[in-house]
C-alpha positions, 0 to 999 in steps of 0.5 A: 431929653429923648435919646435913641441909643445905638447898640454900641452904647454900653448898658451901664451908660444907658442906665445912667442916662435914664437915672438922670431922667432921660427917656432912653430907648436902645436898639437892644430894647427894640430887638433891632441889633445889627441894623445899619446906621441909616436904619438907626437914624430912620427909627430915631426920627420915627420915635422922635428921639435924638440918635446917639451914635458910638463907633468903637 
């Protein structure tokens, strides 16, 4: 599964998802911390990845 992770998703969870074989790209990986949820969605669409949004 392709996943684009919001910056609020903890790194150990991202690592775990990757260990299961998922293709995970995070906001932090892209150097885009602080962008809006709309921008996250737009980036996920461009990357053809499903967005995971966590608001804590």
